[in-house]
N, C-alpha and C positions, 0 to 999 in steps of 0.2 A: 651457590653461584657457580656457574660453569667457568673454569679458568680460560683466560684469553692470552694469547701470545702477543707481547708488545714489541719484541725485537728478536732477531735471529742473526747468527754469524757463524761462518765456518772458521776453523783454525787454519794455521798457515799452510799445512799440507793436505787439508780437506778430509782428514780422517775422522774428525769430530765435528758435530754441529752443536752449538750452544743456543738455547732458547731462553728468553726472559718471559716469565709468566706474571700476570697481574696479581698473583698471590705472593709475590715478592721472592719466589724461588727462581734460581737458574738451573736449567737441566742440561746435562751433557749427554749427547746421543752418539752412538756409532753411526757414521754417515752411510755405511754400506748395508748394515743389517737393520737399522732403525731401533736397536736395543738401547734402553735407557741405562746409562752407566753410572751417573752421579747426580745427586741433588746438591747444589751449592747454596748454603744457607748463610745469610749475613745482612742482606738488604731489608729495610723496614718500610720501603715504599716502592712504587713502580720504577722499573729500570728501562731506560730508553737509549742507553749507550752500551754497545758491545764492540770492543776493538781488539783485533788479533795482533799479536806481535809481528813485526815485519819479516823476521826470519826464524824465530824460535817457536816451533810448532806446539810447545807445551804451554805457552803463556797466552792468557786472555785477560783483557781489562774490562771491568764493568763499572758503571756509574749511574746514579739515579737521583730521583727527587728527594731522597732522604739525606743528601749531602755526602753519602759514602762513595768512596772510590776503592775498589778492590782489584788486586792483581792475583789471578788464579793459576794454579797448575791444573789444566783440564785433564791431563792424563792420570793424575792421582786423585783429582777431586778435592784438592786442598787449597787453603788460602795462603798466599805467599806474602802479601803486603796489604796494609789497610791504611787509608787516609780519610780523615773526616773534615769536611769543609765548614769549619766553625767561623762565623764572622762576629767579631766582638760587638756586643750590645744589640745584635740583630738576630741571634740564633744561627741556624745553619743556612747555607745557600744551596739550592737544588742545582745539580750539575747537569747541564744540557748537552754538552758535546765533549769528546776527547779524541785526540789523535796522537799516534806515536811519531817520533822523528824517524827519518829513513834509517839511521844507524841503530834504532831500538833502545838508545840509552836515555832518552828523554820522552816525556809526553806532556801535552798541553791540554788544559780543560777550560771551558767557559761556564760561568754559573749564572744564576738568576739575578744577581746583583751587578752584572756587568764586569765582573772580574775575569782576568786571564791568569790562570794558575799554571805555573811551569814546574814540573818535577823532573829530577834526574840526578846524574852524577856530576861531581865537580863543584865549584864555588859559584855563588850568584853575583859576583862582582860585575860581570859584563852587563847585567840587567839593572844595576843600580844607577846608571847614568841617565835614565829616563825618569820622568815624574811618575808618581803613583796614579795620577788621574790624567788620562789623555782622551780628549774628544775633539772632533772637528767642529768648528763653530757653526757649520751648516747642517749638523746632524739632525736637528729637529725643526728645521725650517718647513713651513707649509708649502705644498705644491698646488698648482692649479692646472687646468687644461685650456688650451687656446681653441680657436674655432675649428681647427683641424684635428682636435682631440689629442694634440701632443702635450706632453707634460712640461711645465715651466716652473721655475722658482718664482714664488709669488712676489717676493720683494724686488727682484731685479728683472723679472719678465724674461729671463734667459733660460735656455735649456740647461739642465744641470751639468751635462757633460761639456758645455762650452764655458762654464764659469771658471774664474781663476782658481788656482789651488787654494784650499781652505786653510785657516789658521788652526793651530792646536791650542786648546783651552782646557781648563780644569772643569770639575763638575758644576761650578757656579758660573761658568762662562768667562772667567778671567784668563787673558792670554798668557801663554808661557813665554819665557825669554827667547831672544832671537836664536840662540844656539839650538833650541829645540825646534823652532820653526823650519830650520834647514833639513829636518828629518822628513818633511813632507815632500813627496815626489813633485818636481817642478819648481821647488824653491831652493834646491841645493846650492846654486851659485848666485842667489839674489844678493844685492847690496843690503847693508844693514837697514837703510831707511825704508826699504821695501818689505822688511820683515816686521815692521811695527804696525800692528793692527789699529784700526780706528774704533773707538768705543762710542756707542750711541744709546739712546733710550728708546725702548720699544714696548708697546702695550701688548700684553699677553691676551689670550682668548678670554680670560676671566676679568679683564680690565686692569690688572696690576701692571704698573710700569716698572720695567727692570732694565738694568744696564747690561749690554752685551756687545760682542764684536759685530760690527756692521760691515766694514770693508777695509780698504788699504789707504793710508795716507799717501798723497802724492807730493813730490818735491815742489811743484809749482805752487800748490796751495800753501806750503810752509813758507816759501820765499815771499809770496805776496802778502802774507799775513792775513789772508781772507778767512772768514768763517766758512768752512766747507759745507756744501749741501751733500750730505752723505750719499743718499740714494741717487741724486742726479749725477754726482761725480762718478759713481760706479757705473751707471748706465752709459754715461758719456765715454768713459774709458773703454768699456767693453765694445760699444758701438764703433769707436774709432779703430780698435784692433780688427773688428770684423770688416769694416770698410776697407782698411788697408789690405787685408788678406784677399778680399774679393776683387779689389782694384788691381792687385798684382796678377791675379789669375786672369782677369779680363784683358789686361794689357798684354800678357804673354800669348793669349789666344787671338789678339787683334780683332776682337769683335765685342759688341755690346757696349753699354755706357761705361765710361772711364771713371776711376777713382771711387767706385762704389756708389755713384750717384743714383743708380737704379736700385740700390738695396732698400728694401722696405724697412722703415723705422717704427719702433714701438713707442707709444706715448708713455 
């Protein structure tokens, strides 16, 4: 089998070029002469991540589908540090991407199981304030296209960028407490009652009915004691906001229909 290069990277001062080959070897070359200097041995599967240190020209990081993360000294051709991404009960997780921090003292990796791995100096206490599992409740919502071929959220019929800030949920779709919801951009200064998501039952593509976050409870519904129509309530709230915004723009321009009466509405 003819070897194929899967990834290539220059070191910080461009004196060396490192190539990852599909025979699981990393090769270090002199960038001026093209001379092969070192073969770096350690990976057991293909490597698609090569990251140079932001200011130390000796250091190069590699990571691959075998779950291994290596830090190399490319000037000597030696292994400086090794981590293995073992996941309890599931084997190893393939590492898909890595990046150094600007100060070079930390690096973060993402793997095939949706984990964010952070390595570096110091203690991990600052990272312990957030839950282990964090997803947006809209992460896996289906999309559709309208007559103009624009993308819309299937459930709310809204363009994704016009939808309200999403809620943070765990892997099963259960919402996190309000203190975590304030971590979402756009919800930093929300009142507590606006940080309580509304749960509903939704049928999945295979016919299974599951409980998941649908939208946001409103104070009016709580006060009136009415059984809310989840989808209608969200559409009504979003349309009202849009009408008010368009109405204000039209009023300032002193032209066109007022209060958003000319705004097309979706059924």
